[in-house]
Residue, then its C-alpha position, 0 to 999 in steps of 0.5 A: m500500500s502506498k503512503l497516505k498523505l493524511a494517514p490515520v496512524y497516530y502511534t506505532v511500536a516495535q518490540i523484540q524479546f531476547n535472552p535475559i541479560e540480568e547485568m544489562g545495567n553494566y553496559l549503560n556506559t556504552i549503550q546510553p552515549a550511542f542512543r544519544r548520538l542516534g538522537f535520543p538524549d533524554f535518558k531515564t531509569q526507573a524500577i518496575q514492579r512485577l508480580v511473580l506467581p509460583f509454579n510449585i507448592a512448597e513441602g507439606g502442601n503449603v501454598v507458596p505466596p506470589t512475590i513482587t520483584s523489582q527490575p530496572r527499565y531504561s528509556f531513551g527519548d528524543i528532544d520533542g517527546n515524540e519517540s523513545f526506546t525502552l530497554e529492559t533485561s530481556s526486551l527492547a521497544f521503539q515507539t513513536t507518535n511521529y510515524d512516516v513510513f514503515a521503512s524509516f520506522s523499522g530502520k530506526f528500530l533496527d538502528g537501536l537494536k544494532i546499538l544494543h547488540s554491539a554492546v551486549p551480543l544477543n544470543f536468541v530471539e523469543r518474540l517480535g511484534i509491531r503494533y499500530l494505532d489508527a484514529v478514524q475521525p469522520t467529519t461533522n457531516e459523516t459517520l463511521t459507516a463511510y470509513l469502516t467496513s460493515e464487518v467491524l461495525g457490530l450493531f453500530g447504527k442498527l439499534s435505537g438509542t445513543p451508542t457509547h461503545s462498540e468493539s470488534v476483535t479478530v485473532m488470526n494465526d498462521d506460520v508467519g505469526q499471529l494477528l490481533s485486530r481490534v476496532i473500538i468505537s467510542s466518543g470523545k477525544v482520541r486516547f491511548p489504550m490503558d496498557i500503553a497510556a502511562t509510557a506512550p509519547k504525546i499524541n500528535e495534535r492533528f488527532t486531538k483537535t477534534e472531539g466526537r464519535h471515532a474509531i481506533l484500529d488497534t492492530d498487533a502482529s507478532y511472531t513468537q518462536r525462538f531463533a538464533f539472533s540475526l539482524e537479517d532474520v529480524t528484518k525479514h520477520l518485521d517485514t512479514l508482520k507489516i504485511k499482516i498489519t497492512q492486510s488487516f488495515e485494507a480489510t477494515v477501511t473503505a475505499y472512500a476512507k483511503e480517498i479522504w486520507n490521500p487527497k489529490 
């Protein structure tokens, strides 16, 4: 699919999960300056709390209570607050609200991954994923039915009363990964889903100037299979996952919507 001049994408994230490196903090003196040179000088570190559930029952039949562990999280952000990398002991993620095209988005993510791999050689990959959020915002005289295919509209427009929320969820699996597609219809301003709201960059004002009935296309494609780390293989899997994202987008929006987002 060619680039849309007024593309509705307002957030994207790519993440890789790799072999755990508990001593990640020891390599920050190499990693942090490299990210600063890449254009991400806003360095922050924090401790995150994780709930650990026991797998076994202790001797005597006593139930082992869950425990809470603290793990470090490092973030490297740009000056304007639009993009950032997040590094943990077994994952690296790149998120942006300033998306252009996939080539530049994935290229920047791979640049960050190269920095990490150069400082801490990675052994294997457990999971790769990319996630897109698109905001479908009709004009005052239009409705979502002009922008979205009937399959994702649910009962929107078919029942009396004022609709407040509608959600369509589709999960597909094949040899190249899993696709999770959500379409959420609601009213108000465009926001982030709760699971990313606390750490996401600021939303581009193009999507927050208006308020009203809108839909969020939340599309997540992932590949979960252990393989030996290779930048070439990572790139190939990312490209394949993007194809799945694009196919989902094409199946969700109408031809009219694409004309509006790509004016002559």
